VMD Tcl script that draws the C-alpha trace (Angstrom):
set ca {
  {46.05 -32.40 12.96}
  {43.25 -31.82 9.99}
  {43.22 -30.37 7.04}
  {41.66 -27.03 8.21}
  {45.16 -26.68 9.86}
  {46.61 -25.48 6.76}
  {45.74 -22.47 4.84}
  {44.47 -22.96 1.15}
  {47.14 -21.27 -0.60}
  {48.18 -21.63 -4.54}
  {51.24 -23.94 -5.34}
  {53.58 -21.35 -5.73}
  {54.80 -21.36 -9.71}
  {58.82 -20.51 -10.67}
  {60.30 -20.24 -14.09}
  {63.71 -20.50 -14.41}
  {65.38 -18.94 -17.34}
  {67.79 -16.95 -18.13}
  {68.52 -13.72 -20.40}
  {67.92 -14.50 -24.31}
  {66.10 -17.80 -24.03}
  {63.04 -17.20 -26.11}
  {61.28 -19.93 -24.89}
  {61.39 -18.47 -20.89}
  {60.24 -14.95 -22.84}
  {57.24 -16.90 -24.19}
  {56.37 -18.57 -20.67}
  {56.72 -15.55 -18.49}
  {54.44 -13.76 -21.57}
  {51.64 -16.71 -21.40}
  {51.78 -17.15 -17.80}
  {50.97 -13.05 -17.38}
  {48.36 -12.75 -20.13}
  {46.43 -15.62 -18.39}
  {46.81 -13.49 -15.20}
  {48.69 -16.71 -13.27}
  {50.78 -15.76 -10.60}
  {54.49 -17.02 -10.68}
  {58.16 -16.23 -10.17}
  {60.82 -15.33 -11.89}
  {64.54 -17.25 -11.52}
  {67.20 -16.09 -13.84}
  {69.65 -19.49 -13.04}
  {72.53 -17.21 -14.55}
  {72.50 -14.84 -11.47}
  {71.11 -17.14 -9.12}
  {73.10 -20.03 -7.87}
  {70.06 -21.77 -6.09}
  {68.00 -21.76 -9.14}
  {70.95 -22.86 -11.37}
  {70.94 -26.01 -8.37}
  {67.52 -26.48 -8.67}
  {67.09 -26.95 -12.16}
  {70.11 -29.18 -12.10}
  {69.19 -31.39 -9.39}
  {65.67 -32.04 -11.34}
  {68.02 -33.34 -14.50}
  {67.10 -30.69 -16.86}
  {69.66 -29.12 -19.47}
  {67.29 -26.96 -21.50}
  {65.22 -23.57 -20.42}
  {62.57 -22.69 -19.55}
  {62.27 -25.40 -16.38}
  {58.40 -24.82 -14.67}
  {57.72 -26.19 -11.49}
  {54.77 -26.27 -9.42}
  {54.71 -28.30 -6.45}
  {55.98 -31.38 -7.14}
  {54.78 -31.08 -10.64}
  {57.85 -30.01 -13.06}
  {58.63 -29.58 -17.04}
  {61.29 -28.00 -19.21}
  {60.21 -25.69 -22.50}
  {57.61 -24.14 -23.50}
  {54.16 -25.78 -23.19}
  {51.26 -23.64 -23.66}
  {48.82 -26.96 -22.94}
  {50.31 -27.47 -19.83}
  {50.70 -23.99 -18.83}
  {46.68 -23.23 -19.72}
  {46.07 -26.43 -17.35}
  {47.95 -24.90 -14.81}
  {46.37 -21.55 -15.19}
  {42.99 -23.08 -14.78}
  {43.84 -25.63 -11.62}
  {46.20 -23.03 -9.84}
  {43.38 -21.39 -8.18}
  {42.20 -24.42 -6.44}
  {45.35 -26.09 -5.85}
  {46.32 -25.54 -2.11}
  {49.89 -25.55 -1.49}
  {50.50 -28.67 0.69}
  {54.11 -28.38 0.87}
  {54.38 -27.63 4.47}
  {53.06 -31.47 4.82}
  {56.08 -33.01 3.73}
  {58.17 -31.63 6.87}
  {55.21 -32.68 8.75}
  {54.84 -35.90 7.19}
  {58.79 -36.63 7.80}
  {59.02 -35.45 11.20}
  {56.02 -37.91 12.35}
  {57.21 -40.63 10.63}
  {61.06 -39.88 12.22}
  {59.32 -39.89 15.15}
  {57.28 -43.29 14.99}
  {60.41 -44.99 13.78}
}
mol new
graphics top color blue
foreach p $ca { graphics top sphere $p radius 0.5 }
foreach p [lrange $ca 0 end-1] q [lrange $ca 1 end] { graphics top cylinder $p $q radius 0.2 }
display resetview
């Protein structure tokens, strides 16, 4: 398998938040303003989203994830950097499963 076997798709950006969270609103507004595609998941209505935030160890919202990168809180500098690199960063998450399968076969 080669790098060309995988399409260059941007890493999904997910903002985990809840209603009334000012930092969540500011984060989504920031991403919208700079044109960075993202998903918003409400941890009060989406049990899976709530579990992800807990598994990452965060107690405060918003939580932003992009591939294996994540943080909590409104962070303009990180959001600006994310916006700049997002268009150039391929989504390699499918390789994790391939690597695990390969390692399982060779172990």
